[in-house]
C-alpha positions as protocol buffer text, in pm:
chain_id: "A"
residue {
  index: 1
  type: MET
  ca { x: -5 y: -18 z: -1 }
}
residue {
  index: 2
  type: LYS
  ca { x: 163 y: 344 z: -86 }
}
residue {
  index: 3
  type: PHE
  ca { x: 48 y: 698 z: -31 }
}
residue {
  index: 4
  type: GLY
  ca { x: 180 y: 691 z: 330 }
}
residue {
  index: 5
  type: TYR
  ca { x: -51 y: 510 z: 503 }
}
residue {
  index: 6
  type: PHE
  ca { x: -13 y: 271 z: 835 }
}
residue {
  index: 7
  type: LEU
  ca { x: -217 y: -24 z: 852 }
}
residue {
  index: 8
  type: ARG
  ca { x: -273 y: -186 z: 1154 }
}
residue {
  index: 9
  type: LEU
  ca { x: -411 y: -489 z: 1187 }
}
residue {
  index: 10
  type: SER
  ca { x: -536 y: -560 z: 1543 }
}
residue {
  index: 11
  type: ALA
  ca { x: -784 y: -865 z: 1474 }
}
residue {
  index: 12
  type: THR
  ca { x: -551 y: -1162 z: 1565 }
}
residue {
  index: 13
  type: LYS
  ca { x: -823 y: -1390 z: 1568 }
}
residue {
  index: 14
  type: VAL
  ca { x: -931 y: -1276 z: 1189 }
}
residue {
  index: 15
  type: LEU
  ca { x: -543 y: -1333 z: 1054 }
}
residue {
  index: 16
  type: HIS
  ca { x: -561 y: -1676 z: 1254 }
}
residue {
  index: 17
  type: LEU
  ca { x: -861 y: -1763 z: 1026 }
}
residue {
  index: 18
  type: ILE
  ca { x: -722 y: -1660 z: 710 }
}
residue {
  index: 19
  type: ARG
  ca { x: -409 y: -1840 z: 776 }
}
residue {
  index: 20
  type: ALA
  ca { x: -600 y: -2155 z: 846 }
}
residue {
  index: 21
  type: ASN
  ca { x: -819 y: -2133 z: 556 }
}
residue {
  index: 22
  type: CYS
  ca { x: -594 y: -2030 z: 304 }
}
residue {
  index: 23
  type: PRO
  ca { x: -277 y: -2184 z: 157 }
}
residue {
  index: 24
  type: ASP
  ca { x: 55 y: -2098 z: 281 }
}
residue {
  index: 25
  type: PHE
  ca { x: 106 y: -1932 z: -16 }
}
residue {
  index: 26
  type: ILE
  ca { x: -221 y: -1682 z: -44 }
}
residue {
  index: 27
  type: PHE
  ca { x: -135 y: -1600 z: 323 }
}
residue {
  index: 28
  type: GLU
  ca { x: 221 y: -1509 z: 227 }
}
residue {
  index: 29
  type: LYS
  ca { x: 96 y: -1280 z: -68 }
}
residue {
  index: 30
  type: LEU
  ca { x: -154 y: -1107 z: 172 }
}
residue {
  index: 31
  type: PHE
  ca { x: 37 y: -1045 z: 467 }
}
residue {
  index: 32
  type: THR
  ca { x: 409 y: -1013 z: 581 }
}
residue {
  index: 33
  type: GLU
  ca { x: 514 y: -1049 z: 959 }
}
residue {
  index: 34
  type: ILE
  ca { x: 686 y: -760 z: 1102 }
}
residue {
  index: 35
  type: THR
  ca { x: 852 y: -727 z: 1466 }
}
residue {
  index: 36
  type: LYS
  ca { x: 798 y: -385 z: 1607 }
}
residue {
  index: 37
  type: PHE
  ca { x: 904 y: -257 z: 1941 }
}
residue {
  index: 38
  type: LYS
  ca { x: 785 y: 48 z: 2175 }
}
residue {
  index: 39
  type: LEU
  ca { x: 978 y: 268 z: 2363 }
}
residue {
  index: 40
  type: ALA
  ca { x: 954 y: 153 z: 2757 }
}
residue {
  index: 41
  type: SER
  ca { x: 882 y: 409 z: 2969 }
}
residue {
  index: 42
  type: GLY
  ca { x: 1201 y: 490 z: 3146 }
}
residue {
  index: 43
  type: ALA
  ca { x: 1453 y: 499 z: 2841 }
}
residue {
  index: 44
  type: THR
  ca { x: 1445 y: 832 z: 2825 }
}
residue {
  index: 45
  type: ALA
  ca { x: 1567 y: 864 z: 3200 }
}
residue {
  index: 46
  type: LEU
  ca { x: 1792 y: 600 z: 3130 }
}
residue {
  index: 47
  type: LEU
  ca { x: 1968 y: 789 z: 2881 }
}
residue {
  index: 48
  type: ALA
  ca { x: 1981 y: 1110 z: 3042 }
}
residue {
  index: 49
  type: GLY
  ca { x: 2134 y: 922 z: 3358 }
}
residue {
  index: 50
  type: THR
  ca { x: 2451 y: 739 z: 3417 }
}
residue {
  index: 51
  type: LEU
  ca { x: 2464 y: 436 z: 3229 }
}
residue {
  index: 52
  type: PRO
  ca { x: 2540 y: 80 z: 3383 }
}
residue {
  index: 53
  type: GLU
  ca { x: 2886 y: -54 z: 3347 }
}
residue {
  index: 54
  type: GLU
  ca { x: 2747 y: -323 z: 3130 }
}
residue {
  index: 55
  type: ALA
  ca { x: 2588 y: -85 z: 2857 }
}
residue {
  index: 56
  type: PRO
  ca { x: 2799 y: -29 z: 2533 }
}
residue {
  index: 57
  type: ARG
  ca { x: 3004 y: 282 z: 2538 }
}
residue {
  index: 58
  type: ASN
  ca { x: 2817 y: 397 z: 2223 }
}
residue {
  index: 59
  type: LEU
  ca { x: 2484 y: 333 z: 2338 }
}
residue {
  index: 60
  type: ARG
  ca { x: 2325 y: 671 z: 2343 }
}
residue {
  index: 61
  type: GLN
  ca { x: 2461 y: 719 z: 1965 }
}
residue {
  index: 62
  type: MET
  ca { x: 2336 y: 382 z: 1864 }
}
residue {
  index: 63
  type: PHE
  ca { x: 1999 y: 463 z: 2034 }
}
residue {
  index: 64
  type: SER
  ca { x: 1946 y: 826 z: 1867 }
}
residue {
  index: 65
  type: ARG
  ca { x: 2001 y: 604 z: 1491 }
}
residue {
  index: 66
  type: ALA
  ca { x: 1734 y: 359 z: 1585 }
}
residue {
  index: 67
  type: VAL
  ca { x: 1467 y: 585 z: 1727 }
}
residue {
  index: 68
  type: VAL
  ca { x: 1289 y: 808 z: 1479 }
}
residue {
  index: 69
  type: VAL
  ca { x: 1040 y: 1067 z: 1654 }
}
residue {
  index: 70
  type: SER
  ca { x: 796 y: 1129 z: 1383 }
}
residue {
  index: 71
  type: GLY
  ca { x: 441 y: 1276 z: 1406 }
}
residue {
  index: 72
  type: GLY
  ca { x: 111 y: 1387 z: 1214 }
}
residue {
  index: 73
  type: SER
  ca { x: 155 y: 1097 z: 982 }
}
residue {
  index: 74
  type: THR
  ca { x: -161 y: 962 z: 776 }
}
residue {
  index: 75
  type: ARG
  ca { x: -272 y: 647 z: 923 }
}
residue {
  index: 76
  type: LEU
  ca { x: -558 y: 442 z: 862 }
}
residue {
  index: 77
  type: LYS
  ca { x: -753 y: 212 z: 1138 }
}
residue {
  index: 78
  type: VAL
  ca { x: -888 y: -122 z: 1020 }
}
residue {
  index: 79
  type: GLU
  ca { x: -1187 y: -256 z: 1253 }
}
residue {
  index: 80
  type: VAL
  ca { x: -1300 y: -626 z: 1249 }
}
residue {
  index: 81
  type: LEU
  ca { x: -1653 y: -688 z: 1177 }
}
residue {
  index: 82
  type: ASP
  ca { x: -1800 y: -1046 z: 1232 }
}
residue {
  index: 83
  type: VAL
  ca { x: -1673 y: -1270 z: 978 }
}
residue {
  index: 84
  type: GLU
  ca { x: -1762 y: -1603 z: 886 }
}
residue {
  index: 85
  type: VAL
  ca { x: -1542 y: -1826 z: 683 }
}
residue {
  index: 86
  type: SER
  ca { x: -1704 y: -2106 z: 513 }
}
residue {
  index: 87
  type: ALA
  ca { x: -1425 y: -2377 z: 424 }
}
């Protein structure tokens, strides 16, 4: 999908139904699995203070490269309707 939309799929049950009823090659053409991380609540406090000895020397630099704060992007929310799958 283009145009800068972010598609959030929160209906795990429906995705499992689709996966269970579709051959793998069809499901893989519909969806790709991604890993997401959410910033921990104490992350900025940890970075602002003295880092633990075990932390890499360049942790702050790596963190600033890994975390990009952006806002105002267009979003598309997908809500689940009652779905029945017939096999």
